[in-house]
C-alpha positions in Angstrom: 210.9 180.1 90.2 209.3 178.0 93.0 205.8 179.3 92.1 206.2 178.1 88.5 206.8 174.5 89.4 203.2 173.7 90.6 201.9 175.3 87.5 204.1 173.3 85.2 203.2 170.1 87.1 199.5 170.9 86.9 199.7 171.5 83.1 201.7 168.3 82.6 199.2 166.3 84.7 196.3 167.8 82.7 198.0 166.9 79.4 198.7 163.3 80.6 195.1 163.0 81.8 193.8 164.3 78.5 196.0 161.9 76.6 194.4 159.0 78.5 190.8 160.3 78.3 190.7 161.1 74.6 191.7 157.6 73.3 189.4 156.0 75.9 186.5 158.1 74.8 187.1 157.4 71.1 187.5 153.6 71.9 184.3 153.5 73.9 182.4 155.4 71.1 183.6 153.0 68.5 182.8 150.0 70.7 179.3 151.4 71.3 178.8 151.8 67.5 180.1 148.3 66.8 177.7 146.9 69.4 174.8 148.8 67.9 175.6 147.4 64.5 175.8 143.8 65.9 172.4 144.3 67.6 170.9 145.7 64.4 172.2 142.8 62.4 170.9 140.3 64.9 167.4 141.9 64.9 167.4 142.0 61.1 168.4 138.3 60.9 165.7 137.4 63.4 163.0 139.2 61.4 164.3 137.9 58.1 164.4 134.3 59.4 160.8 134.5 60.6 159.5 135.8 57.4 161.6 133.7 55.0 159.9 130.5 56.1 156.3 131.5 55.3 157.5 133.1 52.0 159.1 129.8 51.1 156.0 127.8 52.1 153.6 130.1 50.2 155.9 130.1 47.1 155.9 126.3 47.2 152.1 126.1 47.5 151.7 128.4 44.5 153.7 126.1 42.3 152.3 122.8 43.6 151.1 120.7 40.6 148.2 119.2 42.6 146.9 122.7 43.5 147.2 124.0 40.0 145.5 120.9 38.5 142.6 121.0 41.0 141.9 124.7 40.3 142.1 124.2 36.5 139.4 121.5 36.8 137.2 123.5 39.2 134.3 124.0 36.7 134.2 120.2 36.1 134.1 119.4 39.9 131.2 119.9 42.3 131.5 122.7 44.9 131.3 120.2 47.7 134.0 118.0 46.3 136.3 121.1 45.8 135.6 122.2 49.3 136.5 118.7 50.7 139.7 118.5 48.6 141.0 122.0 49.6 139.9 121.5 53.3 142.1 118.3 53.4 144.9 120.0 51.5 145.1 123.1 53.6 144.6 121.1 56.9 147.8 119.2 55.9 149.6 122.5 55.4 148.3 123.7 58.8 149.4 120.5 60.6 152.8 120.4 58.9 153.9 124.0 59.2 151.7 125.2 62.1 150.0 128.0 60.2 146.3 128.2 61.3 145.5 130.8 58.6 146.2 129.2 55.2 143.9 129.8 52.2 143.4 129.4 48.5 141.2 131.7 46.4 140.0 130.7 43.0 140.0 133.4 40.4 137.2 131.7 38.5 134.7 131.4 41.3 136.3 133.7 43.9 135.8 131.0 46.5 137.9 131.5 49.6 139.0 128.0 50.6 140.4 127.4 54.1 141.2 124.3 56.3 137.6 124.5 57.6 135.9 124.7 54.1 134.7 127.6 52.0 134.8 130.7 54.2 133.3 133.2 51.7 133.1 134.4 48.2 135.5 137.3 47.5 133.6 140.3 46.4 135.3 143.8 46.7 132.0 145.5 45.7 130.3 144.2 48.8 133.1 143.8 51.2 135.9 146.5 51.4 138.2 144.0 53.1 138.3 142.1 49.8 139.9 145.1 47.9 143.3 143.7 48.5 142.6 140.9 46.0 142.2 142.9 42.8 144.9 145.3 44.0 147.4 142.4 44.4 146.5 141.1 40.9 147.0 144.5 39.4 150.5 144.8 40.8 151.8 142.1 38.5 153.8 140.7 41.5 154.0 137.0 42.1 154.4 137.3 45.9 153.4 140.0 48.3 153.8 140.6 52.1 151.2 142.9 53.7 149.5 143.6 57.0 145.7 143.6 57.4 142.9 142.4 59.7 142.0 138.7 59.4 138.2 138.4 59.2 138.2 134.7 60.0 140.0 135.2 63.3 138.1 138.0 64.9 139.6 140.7 62.8 143.0 140.3 64.4 145.9 142.1 62.9 148.0 139.7 60.8 150.9 139.6 58.4 149.8 138.0 55.1 152.1 136.3 52.6 150.2 136.0 49.3 151.4 134.3 46.1 150.0 134.3 42.6 149.0 130.9 41.2 149.8 130.5 37.5 148.0 127.9 35.4 149.6 125.8 32.7 148.5 128.4 30.1 150.6 131.1 31.9 147.5 132.9 33.2 146.6 133.7 36.8 144.1 131.1 38.2 144.1 132.1 41.9 146.0 133.3 44.9 147.2 131.2 47.9 148.5 132.6 51.2 149.4 132.3 54.8 148.4 134.6 57.7 150.7 135.2 60.6 149.2 136.7 63.8 150.8 140.1 64.5 150.6 139.4 68.3 153.2 136.6 67.9 155.6 139.0 66.1 155.0 141.7 68.8 155.9 139.2 71.5 159.1 138.2 69.6 160.1 141.9 69.2 159.3 142.8 72.8 161.6 140.0 73.9 164.4 141.4 71.7 163.8 144.9 73.0 164.0 143.7 76.6 167.1 141.6 76.0 169.1 144.4 74.2 167.4 147.4 75.8 166.5 148.9 72.5 163.3 150.2 70.8 162.3 148.6 67.5 160.1 150.4 64.9 159.2 148.7 61.7 158.4 150.7 58.6 158.1 149.9 54.9 160.3 151.2 52.1 159.0 154.8 52.2 160.5 157.2 49.7 161.7 160.7 50.6 161.2 163.6 48.2 162.8 167.0 48.2 161.4 169.6 45.8 159.4 167.0 44.0 162.6 164.9 43.4 163.0 161.4 44.9 166.2 161.1 46.9 168.6 158.2 46.9 169.6 159.2 50.4 167.7 161.5 52.7 166.6 162.0 56.3 163.8 163.6 58.3 164.7 164.2 61.9 162.5 165.3 64.8 163.9 166.9 67.9 161.5 167.3 70.9 162.5 169.6 73.7 161.1 170.1 77.2 160.5 173.8 77.3 161.0 176.3 74.5 163.4 175.8 71.5 166.4 178.2 71.5 167.2 179.4 68.0 171.0 179.5 68.7 171.1 176.1 70.3 168.9 174.4 67.6 171.1 176.0 64.9 174.2 174.3 66.4 172.4 171.0 66.8 171.3 171.1 63.1 174.9 171.5 62.1 176.0 168.6 64.3 173.2 166.3 63.2 173.9 167.0 59.5 177.6 166.4 60.2 176.9 163.0 61.9 174.4 161.9 59.2 176.9 162.7 56.4 179.8 161.1 58.2 178.1 157.9 59.3 175.4 157.4 56.6 176.6 159.4 53.7 173.5 161.6 53.7 174.4 165.2 52.5 173.2 168.1 54.5 171.1 169.4 51.7 169.0 166.2 51.8 168.2 166.5 55.5 165.1 168.1 57.1 165.1 168.7 60.9 162.1 169.9 62.8 162.1 171.2 66.4 159.2 170.9 68.8 159.1 172.5 72.2 156.6 171.6 74.9 156.0 172.6 78.5 154.2 169.3 79.3 156.3 166.2 79.3 155.1 163.1 81.1 157.1 160.5 83.0 156.5 157.9 85.7 152.8 158.8 86.2 153.2 162.6 86.1 154.6 165.6 84.2 157.8 167.4 84.7 
């Protein structure tokens, strides 16, 4: 009888400890997920706020009555006078909003107007960098956000916000836009990564297809392992990953692809493991 008492005490203590640990683990897990959602919302708001302003400015330019009137009278105005008017107009945009890359392209003459004058004549046949112009017109969109190299600023990577300019007859008479240096965005996102200890990857709205059919919800997951991939362990991980994706994001297991990659060379801190 005396020997059973320590066993009962031990079992009771274990149950009490488990009762405390389990709610604490669940609470911490929920708290971590809540914090991640808050960080994601903050980052989204930061990015949206920084892109909404140039979109608003570009949209305003495309509907400016002065801009439309000048473009419609381009054939009646000398090239030099057009250049001076647009130079003054775009310089005012630059000074007011702080965008050094602001431009207007005439669909009639294909002149590329900037704050510094006429930079070039858009010609996709001679310059592959000009291919974006007819491609944008063919989309039928009134506004577009894209990334490309800016020829006028040493081919730096930039985010361009372009808007279609519609004349009084309802036809396209040109495109106006603003270029935002990618470096400024990189610095902003690096600061967020440092502050919240996260890694940010930006992608566009890429569709996922299974068996030739577009998915409303789907996922592609990569798992990289130091060493070889164990079939039994990876099978268990696949089950767990699918379970999490379905529970948290509503993605069914039959819409999930998971690939496993094993490697014997994994670098860290100036060397390999």
